[in-house]
C-alpha positions in Angstrom: 1.3 -20.2 -15.2 -0.2 -20.4 -11.7 -2.9 -17.7 -11.6 -4.7 -18.5 -8.3 -4.3 -20.7 -5.2 -6.9 -21.9 -2.8 -6.1 -23.6 0.4 -5.6 -23.4 4.1 -3.3 -20.6 5.4 -1.0 -22.4 7.7 1.1 -19.5 8.8 2.7 -16.2 7.8 6.5 -16.6 8.0 8.2 -13.2 7.5 6.8 -11.9 4.2 5.5 -15.3 3.0 2.3 -17.1 3.4 2.4 -20.9 3.6 -0.6 -22.4 1.9 -1.7 -26.1 2.3 -3.5 -26.9 -1.0 -4.0 -30.6 0.0 -2.3 -33.8 -0.8 0.7 -32.9 1.3 1.5 -30.0 -1.0 2.4 -26.6 0.5 3.1 -23.5 -1.4 5.2 -20.6 -0.2 3.6 -17.4 -1.5 5.2 -13.9 -1.1 2.7 -11.2 -0.1 2.9 -7.4 -0.1 3.6 -5.8 3.3 0.0 -4.3 3.5 -1.5 -7.8 3.6 0.7 -9.5 6.2 -1.3 -8.4 9.2 -4.7 -9.2 7.6 -3.5 -12.6 6.6 -2.0 -13.3 10.0 -5.5 -13.0 11.5 -6.7 -15.7 9.1 -4.2 -18.4 10.0 -6.0 -21.8 9.9 -8.6 -20.6 7.5 -9.1 -21.2 3.8 -8.0 -18.4 1.6 -7.9 -17.5 -2.1 -4.8 -15.7 -3.4 -4.6 -14.3 -6.9 -1.0 -15.0 -7.9 1.9 -13.9 -10.1 4.3 -16.6 -11.1 7.8 -15.5 -11.9 11.4 -16.6 -11.8 14.0 -15.0 -9.5 17.7 -15.0 -10.3 20.1 -14.5 -13.1 19.3 -16.6 -16.2 22.7 -15.9 -17.7 24.2 -17.8 -14.7 21.7 -20.6 -15.0 20.3 -20.0 -11.6 16.6 -19.2 -11.4 14.1 -20.0 -8.6 10.4 -20.1 -9.3 8.4 -17.8 -7.0 4.7 -16.9 -6.4 3.3 -13.6 -5.2 -0.2 -13.6 -3.8 -2.9 -10.9 -3.5 -6.3 -10.9 -1.9 -8.0 -9.7 -5.1 -7.3 -9.4 -8.8 -7.2 -5.6 -8.8 -4.3 -5.5 -6.3 -2.5 -8.1 -8.5 -3.0 -6.0 -11.6 -1.8 -2.8 -9.8 1.3 -4.6 -8.6 2.1 -5.7 -12.2 1.8 -2.1 -13.3 3.7 -0.7 -10.4 6.7 -2.9 -11.1 7.0 -1.6 -14.7 8.5 1.6 -13.2 12.3 1.7 -13.7 14.0 0.7 -10.5 11.0 -0.9 -8.9 11.7 -4.6 -8.7 9.5 -7.4 -7.3 11.1 -7.5 -3.8 11.3 -3.7 -3.6 7.6 -3.4 -4.5 6.5 -6.0 -1.9 8.3 -4.1 0.8 7.1 -0.7 -0.4 3.4 -1.5 -0.4 2.7 -1.0 3.3 -0.4 0.8 2.3 -3.3 -0.7 0.3 -2.8 -0.4 -3.5 -6.0 1.7 -3.7 -4.3 4.4 -1.6 -1.0 4.2 -3.5 -2.9 4.5 -6.8 -4.8 7.5 -5.5 -1.6 9.2 -4.5 -0.1 8.5 -7.9 -3.2 9.8 -9.7 -3.0 13.0 -7.7 0.8 13.4 -7.9 1.1 13.2 -4.1 4.9 12.7 -3.8 4.8 13.1 0.0 2.6 10.1 0.3 4.9 8.0 -1.9 8.1 9.1 -0.1 6.6 7.9 3.2 6.6 4.4 1.8 9.6 2.1 2.5 12.1 1.9 -0.3 10.7 5.0 -2.0 12.9 8.2 -2.1 12.2 11.5 -3.7 13.6 10.6 -7.1 11.8 7.3 -7.2 8.5 9.0 -6.2 8.9 11.5 -9.0 9.6 8.6 -11.5 6.5 6.7 -10.3 4.3 9.7 -10.9 5.8 10.5 -14.3 5.6 6.9 -15.6 2.2 5.9 -14.1 0.2 9.2 -14.2 -3.0 8.6 -16.2 -2.7 4.8 -15.8 -3.9 4.1 -12.3 -7.3 5.7 -12.0 -9.1 2.4 -12.2 -7.2 1.1 -9.2 -7.8 4.2 -7.1 -11.5 3.9 -7.0 -13.3 6.2 -4.5 -10.0 7.5 -3.2 -9.4 9.6 -6.3 -8.9 12.5 -6.0 -7.0 12.4 -2.8 -8.6 14.3 0.0 -5.7 16.7 0.5 -6.9 18.6 -2.7 -9.9 19.9 -0.7 -7.8 21.4 2.1 -5.5 24.3 2.7 -1.8 23.8 2.3 -1.4 23.6 6.2 -4.2 21.1 6.5 -2.9 18.9 3.7 0.6 18.9 5.3 -1.0 17.9 8.6 -2.6 15.0 6.9 0.7 13.9 5.4 2.4 14.1 8.8 -0.4 12.1 10.5 0.0 9.4 7.9 3.7 9.2 8.5 2.9 8.8 12.2 0.8 5.8 11.5 -2.7 7.1 10.8 -4.7 5.7 7.9 -4.9 8.4 5.2 -8.7 8.4 5.2 -8.8 8.6 9.0 -6.2 11.4 9.1 -8.3 13.4 6.5 -11.5 12.9 8.5 -9.8 14.1 11.7 -8.3 17.1 10.1 -11.6 18.0 8.4 -13.3 18.0 11.9 -10.6 20.2 13.4 -10.7 22.7 10.5 -14.5 22.8 10.9 -14.4 23.8 14.6 -11.2 25.8 14.5 -10.7 27.4 11.1 -8.3 29.9 12.6 -5.6 27.3 13.0 -3.0 28.2 10.3 -0.1 25.8 10.8 0.3 22.0 10.5 1.6 21.8 14.0 -1.4 23.5 15.5 -3.8 21.3 13.5 -2.0 18.1 14.6 -2.1 19.2 18.3 -5.8 19.8 18.0 -6.3 16.4 16.3 -4.7 14.6 19.2 -6.8 16.5 21.7 -9.8 15.5 19.6 -8.7 11.8 19.7 -8.2 12.0 23.5 -11.8 13.1 23.9 -11.3 16.8 23.9 -12.8 19.5 21.7 
């Protein structure tokens, strides 16, 4: 089993990292969507990827291709292994779905935040419910400081505003911080739409 690879990151090609380990040997390593941008900025540098080695294909047809999946730390690798135990979540689907860091996904699962999960690619309502049911109580160690999720501290309108901001591209922690500032200065706002409008005025330098 190949558990870790160290080498120079030559390039990111689609969802794969090409690693030069020396001696003329290059490895193609699949990476989760959340790591593609970070790794792209490290092209030409040495990297360490913690890996999962698996075979892709149908063994009954005698066609199997060895694959490697790489992660920037062991915790992300262990979370991925757990995440793919959920019925209907295969390797490729999980790689595409994890556009947010595993710590954030784990926090959402721990706090039964189905809205966060549905916002991920490949994850519909039924799949989100299945993830929560099957992994609830198993992901706290991966969520770290993000458990419980910040929405639990806010009103329903504020929590919904955070969820919408995340869908619009804000990092969850940033969205929560912005909404917290808005609620502090304008507690009379009682709808997600009003809170979001105030958030964008705040980001533009307004009050």
